[in-house]
TORPA-4810 file (N, C-alpha, C, O; in nm, 3 decimals):
<nodes>
NODE_1_-1.474_2.661_-0.222_-1.336_2.586_-0.207_-1.236_2.637_-0.280_-1.242_2.652_-0.403_X
NODE_2_-1.124_2.671_-0.198_-1.008_2.744_-0.285_-0.896_2.652_-0.307_-0.894_2.540_-0.255_X
NODE_3_-0.817_2.689_-0.371_-0.694_2.606_-0.429_-0.632_2.524_-0.320_-0.610_2.405_-0.344_X
NODE_4_-0.600_2.578_-0.192_-0.549_2.512_-0.079_-0.624_2.407_-0.036_-0.570_2.297_-0.019_X
NODE_5_-0.759_2.427_-0.012_-0.855_2.335_0.034_-0.864_2.222_-0.058_-0.883_2.107_-0.018_X
NODE_6_-0.850_2.259_-0.191_-0.863_2.150_-0.291_-0.746_2.055_-0.293_-0.757_1.934_-0.307_X
NODE_7_-0.629_2.120_-0.276_-0.511_2.037_-0.259_-0.509_1.927_-0.144_-0.472_1.811_-0.156_X
NODE_8_-0.560_1.992_-0.025_-0.560_1.901_0.087_-0.667_1.785_0.072_-0.655_1.674_0.126_X
NODE_9_-0.779_1.826_-0.012_-0.882_1.724_-0.034_-0.830_1.612_-0.116_-0.855_1.495_-0.086_X
NODE_10_-0.750_1.648_-0.229_-0.677_1.555_-0.312_-0.563_1.449_-0.229_-0.537_1.332_-0.256_X
NODE_11_-0.517_1.524_-0.135_-0.400_1.448_-0.067_-0.467_1.334_0.034_-0.395_1.239_0.064_X
NODE_12_-0.578_1.340_0.076_-0.645_1.263_0.167_-0.684_1.147_0.129_-0.721_1.071_0.218_X
NODE_13_-0.686_1.097_-0.012_-0.730_0.984_-0.066_-0.620_0.893_-0.030_-0.507_0.940_-0.019_X
NODE_14_-0.644_0.747_-0.006_-0.543_0.655_0.035_-0.459_0.631_-0.081_-0.500_0.615_-0.196_X
NODE_15_-0.329_0.630_-0.040_-0.219_0.590_-0.170_-0.189_0.721_-0.240_-0.102_0.717_-0.327_X
NODE_16_-0.239_0.819_-0.219_-0.219_0.935_-0.296_-0.062_0.998_-0.284_-0.008_1.018_-0.175_X
NODE_17_-0.011_1.020_-0.389_0.123_1.086_-0.397_0.110_1.222_-0.483_0.049_1.231_-0.590_X
NODE_18_0.174_1.322_-0.421_0.154_1.465_-0.492_0.313_1.483_-0.537_0.408_1.465_-0.462_X
NODE_19_0.321_1.521_-0.672_0.443_1.552_-0.729_0.436_1.683_-0.821_0.351_1.699_-0.909_X
NODE_20_0.534_1.773_-0.791_0.548_1.894_-0.848_0.647_1.877_-0.968_0.764_1.844_-0.946_X
NODE_21_0.601_1.901_-1.097_0.685_1.877_-1.198_0.703_2.037_-1.253_0.613_2.120_-1.264_X
NODE_22_0.846_2.055_-1.283_0.871_2.196_-1.316_0.871_2.204_-1.470_0.786_2.141_-1.533_X
NODE_23_0.958_2.274_-1.527_0.971_2.307_-1.670_0.982_2.181_-1.750_1.038_2.090_-1.688_X
NODE_24_0.947_2.156_-1.855_0.837_2.244_-1.924_0.683_2.220_-1.896_0.599_2.289_-1.954_X
NODE_25_0.651_2.121_-1.805_0.515_2.094_-1.803_0.461_2.183_-1.693_0.348_2.230_-1.708_X
NODE_26_0.533_2.213_-1.577_0.466_2.296_-1.464_0.341_2.262_-1.419_0.248_2.342_-1.420_X
NODE_27_0.333_2.141_-1.376_0.195_2.082_-1.315_0.221_2.005_-1.182_0.318_1.932_-1.161_X
NODE_28_0.125_2.032_-1.098_0.127_1.952_-0.975_0.028_1.860_-0.988_-0.091_1.885_-1.005_X
NODE_29_0.092_1.728_-0.977_0.013_1.596_-1.001_-0.027_1.513_-0.893_0.057_1.478_-0.810_X
NODE_30_-0.146_1.476_-0.886_-0.194_1.372_-0.780_-0.218_1.234_-0.833_-0.309_1.214_-0.914_X
NODE_31_-0.141_1.139_-0.792_-0.151_0.998_-0.854_-0.167_0.904_-0.739_-0.130_0.931_-0.625_X
NODE_32_-0.230_0.781_-0.778_-0.263_0.674_-0.674_-0.186_0.544_-0.764_-0.231_0.500_-0.870_X
NODE_33_-0.084_0.504_-0.708_-0.017_0.372_-0.769_0.032_0.418_-0.906_0.023_0.338_-0.998_X
NODE_34_0.080_0.535_-0.928_0.115_0.566_-1.063_0.007_0.618_-1.164_0.040_0.659_-1.275_X
NODE_35_-0.112_0.614_-1.126_-0.218_0.667_-1.208_-0.269_0.804_-1.162_-0.310_0.818_-1.047_X
NODE_36_-0.268_0.900_-1.248_-0.286_1.035_-1.227_-0.466_1.038_-1.220_-0.549_0.986_-1.295_X
NODE_37_-0.480_1.107_-1.119_-0.630_1.136_-1.114_-0.668_1.296_-1.109_-0.784_1.333_-1.128_X
NODE_38_-0.581_1.372_-1.087_-0.594_1.532_-1.088_-0.471_1.580_-1.099_-0.370_1.515_-1.071_X
NODE_39_-0.474_1.706_-1.144_-0.336_1.800_-1.151_-0.391_1.946_-1.158_-0.503_1.982_-1.195_X
NODE_40_-0.294_2.018_-1.116_-0.299_2.174_-1.134_-0.207_2.226_-1.223_-0.097_2.170_-1.230_X
NODE_41_-0.229_2.323_-1.292_-0.116_2.394_-1.383_-0.059_2.494_-1.277_-0.133_2.553_-1.199_X
NODE_42_0.068_2.509_-1.278_0.129_2.590_-1.204_0.215_2.727_-1.241_0.276_2.797_-1.160_X
NODE_43_0.204_2.746_-1.374_0.264_2.849_-1.447_0.152_2.945_-1.507_0.037_2.910_-1.533_X
NODE_44_0.203_3.063_-1.522_0.105_3.153_-1.569_0.107_3.141_-1.711_0.215_3.105_-1.759_X
NODE_45_0.003_3.165_-1.797_-0.128_3.228_-1.756_-0.220_3.135_-1.701_-0.328_3.182_-1.665_X
NODE_46_-0.204_3.024_-1.686_-0.312_2.924_-1.642_-0.282_2.868_-1.499_-0.318_2.756_-1.462_X
NODE_47_-0.210_2.960_-1.420_-0.182_2.913_-1.285_-0.320_2.865_-1.207_-0.427_2.926_-1.213_X
NODE_48_-0.299_2.762_-1.142_-0.412_2.702_-1.056_-0.547_2.648_-1.123_-0.652_2.624_-1.063_X
NODE_49_-0.524_2.635_-1.256_-0.630_2.562_-1.323_-0.633_2.419_-1.302_-0.529_2.355_-1.315_X
NODE_50_-0.737_2.363_-1.272_-0.749_2.217_-1.208_-0.813_2.127_-1.317_-0.910_2.161_-1.384_X
NODE_51_-0.750_2.012_-1.328_-0.792_1.911_-1.429_-0.821_1.780_-1.352_-0.756_1.743_-1.254_X
NODE_52_-0.922_1.714_-1.406_-0.954_1.578_-1.368_-1.020_1.496_-1.455_-1.075_1.547_-1.553_X
NODE_53_-1.025_1.377_-1.438_-1.100_1.281_-1.541_-1.224_1.268_-1.514_-1.246_1.264_-1.393_X
NODE_54_-1.344_1.256_-1.602_-1.463_1.238_-1.569_-1.533_1.138_-1.664_-1.470_1.107_-1.766_X
NODE_55_-1.651_1.087_-1.643_-1.717_1.002_-1.725_-1.758_1.073_-1.864_-1.787_1.193_-1.871_X
NODE_56_-1.758_0.994_-1.965_-1.794_1.046_-2.098_-1.944_1.142_-2.104_-1.962_1.232_-2.186_X
NODE_57_-2.041_1.103_-2.004_-2.164_1.175_-1.993_-2.122_1.309_-1.905_-2.169_1.417_-1.941_X
NODE_58_-2.045_1.306_-1.805_-2.002_1.422_-1.737_-1.941_1.511_-1.818_-1.973_1.629_-1.813_X
NODE_59_-1.850_1.467_-1.897_-1.761_1.536_-1.999_-1.858_1.635_-2.081_-1.834_1.756_-2.085_X
NODE_60_-1.966_1.579_-2.145_-2.043_1.646_-2.217_-2.127_1.755_-2.136_-2.150_1.867_-2.180_X
NODE_61_-2.165_1.711_-2.023_-2.231_1.806_-1.938_-2.133_1.936_-1.886_-2.165_2.054_-1.903_X
NODE_62_-2.040_1.901_-1.836_-1.936_1.985_-1.785_-1.862_2.101_-1.886_-1.827_2.214_-1.853_X
NODE_63_-1.849_2.040_-2.013_-1.787_2.118_-2.117_-1.900_2.221_-2.178_-1.869_2.304_-2.263_X
NODE_64_-2.014_2.210_-2.135_-2.108_2.314_-2.152_-2.126_2.421_-2.038_-2.201_2.518_-2.047_X
NODE_65_-2.051_2.391_-1.933_-2.046_2.485_-1.812_-1.961_2.598_-1.833_-1.850_2.567_-1.876_X
NODE_66_-1.982_2.720_-1.814_-1.884_2.823_-1.822_-1.785_2.810_-1.722_-1.816_2.785_-1.606_X
NODE_67_-1.663_2.827_-1.760_-1.542_2.821_-1.681_-1.500_2.678_-1.679_-1.418_2.650_-1.592_X
NODE_68_-1.538_2.582_-1.755_-1.499_2.442_-1.770_-1.471_2.422_-1.911_-1.553_2.463_-1.993_X
NODE_69_-1.354_2.359_-1.953_-1.316_2.326_-2.096_-1.266_2.193_-2.085_-1.241_2.137_-1.978_X
NODE_70_-1.252_2.136_-2.220_-1.168_2.008_-2.227_-1.021_2.048_-2.198_-0.967_2.145_-2.249_X
NODE_71_-0.964_1.962_-2.112_-0.819_1.962_-2.078_-0.725_1.952_-2.211_-0.735_1.864_-2.297_X
NODE_72_-0.648_2.043_-2.209_-0.551_2.040_-2.338_-0.472_1.901_-2.334_-0.413_1.852_-2.238_X
NODE_73_-0.483_1.858_-2.444_-0.414_1.713_-2.476_-0.480_1.603_-2.426_-0.466_1.492_-2.477_X
NODE_74_-0.572_1.630_-2.305_-0.633_1.510_-2.243_-0.788_1.508_-2.275_-0.861_1.414_-2.243_X
NODE_75_-0.823_1.604_-2.331_-0.970_1.612_-2.356_-1.037_1.493_-2.419_-1.149_1.451_-2.389_X
NODE_76_-0.948_1.436_-2.521_-1.009_1.308_-2.598_-1.026_1.190_-2.473_-1.104_1.096_-2.486_X
NODE_77_-0.958_1.206_-2.375_-0.948_1.096_-2.264_-1.065_1.146_-2.150_-1.062_1.095_-2.038_X
NODE_78_-1.152_1.232_-2.180_-1.248_1.274_-2.109_-1.210_1.347_-1.957_-1.272_1.335_-1.851_X
NODE_79_-1.095_1.422_-1.985_-1.051_1.502_-1.891_-1.102_1.658_-1.904_-1.108_1.711_-2.014_X
NODE_80_-1.133_1.719_-1.798_-1.178_1.870_-1.802_-1.086_1.948_-1.734_-1.013_1.894_-1.650_X
NODE_81_-1.079_2.069_-1.757_-1.013_2.177_-1.677_-1.116_2.279_-1.616_-1.199_2.336_-1.687_X
NODE_82_-1.106_2.299_-1.483_-1.190_2.396_-1.421_-1.097_2.513_-1.414_-0.992_2.497_-1.351_X
NODE_83_-1.122_2.637_-1.474_-1.056_2.750_-1.476_-1.040_2.798_-1.353_-0.925_2.833_-1.329_X
NODE_84_-1.131_2.813_-1.252_-1.128_2.887_-1.135_-1.207_2.814_-1.029_-1.327_2.831_-1.007_X
NODE_85_-1.123_2.726_-0.961_-1.207_2.629_-0.864_-1.290_2.698_-0.753_-1.383_2.639_-0.698_X
NODE_86_-1.251_2.840_-0.717_-1.331_2.910_-0.614_-1.463_2.945_-0.671_-1.551_2.979_-0.593_X
NODE_87_-1.486_2.943_-0.793_-1.618_2.978_-0.854_-1.707_2.842_-0.887_-1.819_2.844_-0.940_X
NODE_88_-1.640_2.729_-0.847_-1.718_2.611_-0.870_-1.765_2.551_-0.757_-1.692_2.557_-0.658_X
NODE_89_-1.900_2.479_-0.746_-1.955_2.455_-0.630_-1.873_2.346_-0.554_-1.844_2.243_-0.614_X
NODE_90_-1.833_2.366_-0.420_-1.739_2.267_-0.357_-1.799_2.128_-0.350_-1.725_2.034_-0.379_X
NODE_91_-1.919_2.107_-0.317_-1.973_1.971_-0.303_-1.962_1.897_-0.436_-1.935_1.777_-0.437_X
NODE_92_-1.983_1.967_-0.550_-1.988_1.903_-0.690_-1.830_1.866_-0.703_-1.790_1.753_-0.732_X
NODE_93_-1.753_1.967_-0.680_-1.609_1.942_-0.725_-1.548_1.814_-0.635_-1.473_1.732_-0.687_X
NODE_94_-1.584_1.809_-0.515_-1.534_1.684_-0.423_-1.601_1.580_-0.489_-1.532_1.478_-0.495_X
NODE_95_-1.716_1.569_-0.543_-1.777_1.457_-0.608_-1.704_1.419_-0.725_-1.682_1.299_-0.744_X
NODE_96_-1.659_1.513_-0.814_-1.575_1.484_-0.927_-1.444_1.436_-0.896_-1.399_1.349_-0.971_X
NODE_97_-1.371_1.478_-0.796_-1.243_1.449_-0.747_-1.252_1.290_-0.713_-1.168_1.209_-0.754_X
NODE_98_-1.361_1.259_-0.636_-1.383_1.125_-0.582_-1.385_1.035_-0.691_-1.313_0.935_-0.697_X
NODE_99_-1.483_1.075_-0.793_-1.502_0.994_-0.917_-1.377_0.971_-1.005_-1.365_0.869_-1.073_X
NODE_100_-1.286_1.066_-1.000_-1.155_1.063_-1.085_-1.059_0.964_-1.012_-0.990_0.879_-1.068_X
NODE_101_-1.067_0.988_-0.873_-0.981_0.894_-0.793_-1.027_0.750_-0.813_-0.946_0.660_-0.831_X
NODE_102_-1.157_0.731_-0.809_-1.212_0.594_-0.826_-1.184_0.532_-0.954_-1.171_0.409_-0.961_X
NODE_103_-1.172_0.612_-1.060_-1.149_0.565_-1.173_-1.019_0.521_-1.190_-1.000_0.413_-1.247_X
NODE_104_-0.907_0.603_-1.140_-0.785_0.566_-1.137_-0.757_0.428_-1.074_-0.689_0.341_-1.129_X
NODE_105_-0.820_0.416_-0.948_-0.797_0.293_-0.861_-0.858_0.169_-0.941_-0.803_0.059_-0.939_X
NODE_106_-0.972_0.195_-1.011_-1.032_0.088_-1.083_-0.953_0.037_-1.206_-0.975_-0.071_-1.261_X
NODE_107_-0.862_0.124_-1.240_-0.785_0.096_-1.371_-0.664_0.004_-1.325_-0.604_-0.056_-1.414_X
NODE_108_-0.627_-0.011_-1.207_-0.518_-0.087_-1.134_-0.550_-0.231_-1.138_-0.668_-0.265_-1.139_X
NODE_109_-0.458_-0.315_-1.141_-0.496_-0.472_-1.125_-0.548_-0.500_-1.001_-0.521_-0.433_-0.901_X
NODE_110_-0.630_-0.608_-1.002_-0.698_-0.653_-0.873_-0.605_-0.664_-0.753_-0.641_-0.634_-0.639_X
NODE_111_-0.487_-0.707_-0.783_-0.392_-0.733_-0.674_-0.340_-0.604_-0.622_-0.319_-0.596_-0.501_X
NODE_112_-0.317_-0.506_-0.697_-0.273_-0.368_-0.662_-0.403_-0.281_-0.588_-0.383_-0.197_-0.499_X
NODE_113_-0.531_-0.315_-0.639_-0.640_-0.261_-0.564_-0.648_-0.316_-0.424_-0.667_-0.243_-0.327_X
NODE_114_-0.633_-0.456_-0.414_-0.636_-0.503_-0.293_-0.530_-0.455_-0.181_-0.559_-0.429_-0.065_X
NODE_115_-0.410_-0.448_-0.235_-0.302_-0.397_-0.144_-0.322_-0.267_-0.111_-0.288_-0.227_0.001_X
NODE_116_-0.380_-0.184_-0.202_-0.413_-0.027_-0.152_-0.526_-0.032_-0.065_-0.527_0.052_0.025_X
NODE_117_-0.620_-0.109_-0.073_-0.736_-0.109_0.038_-0.691_-0.168_0.169_-0.741_-0.136_0.276_X
NODE_118_-0.594_-0.256_0.157_-0.549_-0.316_0.291_-0.462_-0.221_0.347_-0.467_-0.213_0.470_X
NODE_119_-0.372_-0.137_0.281_-0.297_-0.028_0.343_-0.382_0.074_0.395_-0.361_0.117_0.508_X
NODE_120_-0.483_0.121_0.318_-0.577_0.215_0.367_-0.652_0.173_0.501_-0.678_0.251_0.593_X
NODE_121_-0.680_0.045_0.499_-0.748_-0.018_0.633_-0.658_-0.013_0.738_-0.702_0.017_0.849_X
NODE_122_-0.530_-0.040_0.724_-0.437_-0.042_0.833_-0.399_0.102_0.878_-0.367_0.129_0.994_X
NODE_123_-0.405_0.200_0.769_-0.389_0.325_0.818_-0.493_0.398_0.895_-0.466_0.486_0.977_X
NODE_124_-0.623_0.355_0.864_-0.730_0.394_0.938_-0.725_0.349_1.086_-0.738_0.423_1.184_X
NODE_125_-0.704_0.227_1.085_-0.696_0.147_1.233_-0.583_0.188_1.318_-0.588_0.180_1.441_X
NODE_126_-0.473_0.236_1.250_-0.352_0.267_1.329_-0.256_0.161_1.350_-0.165_0.167_1.433_X
NODE_127_-0.282_0.055_1.266_-0.191_-0.065_1.263_-0.082_-0.028_1.203_-0.093_0.058_1.116_X
NODE_128_0.054_-0.083_1.232_0.164_-0.048_1.154_0.165_-0.158_1.021_0.108_-0.267_1.025_X
NODE_129_0.222_-0.119_0.933_0.203_-0.213_0.814_0.311_-0.314_0.814_0.315_-0.400_0.726_X
</nodes>
């Protein structure tokens, strides 16, 4: 999976908003209802490094993998950075993104989760909101 494919994958989750932040952060962020679930670094020398949140167990597992490290400033919250997504197994990467998205949604209030699910169901069925 390359960077463009991963961007499209992140965009396909219900309620996802993509935001490009310029100087000084230089990141492309994917959020659901204001909760970040993934981001890319957009400036050199770390251009297109990809970060996402994982479970504590996955954090320990992944930080032992070559090309994966704790995310800068976010590692203590179990965020990891994948240095080169094209060298990472695509199916595992999509599983990790899905988990990060799910964790973001689960951190929302029950009312916001319900509204998100209703909007996603309406979008799938083609009904206007």
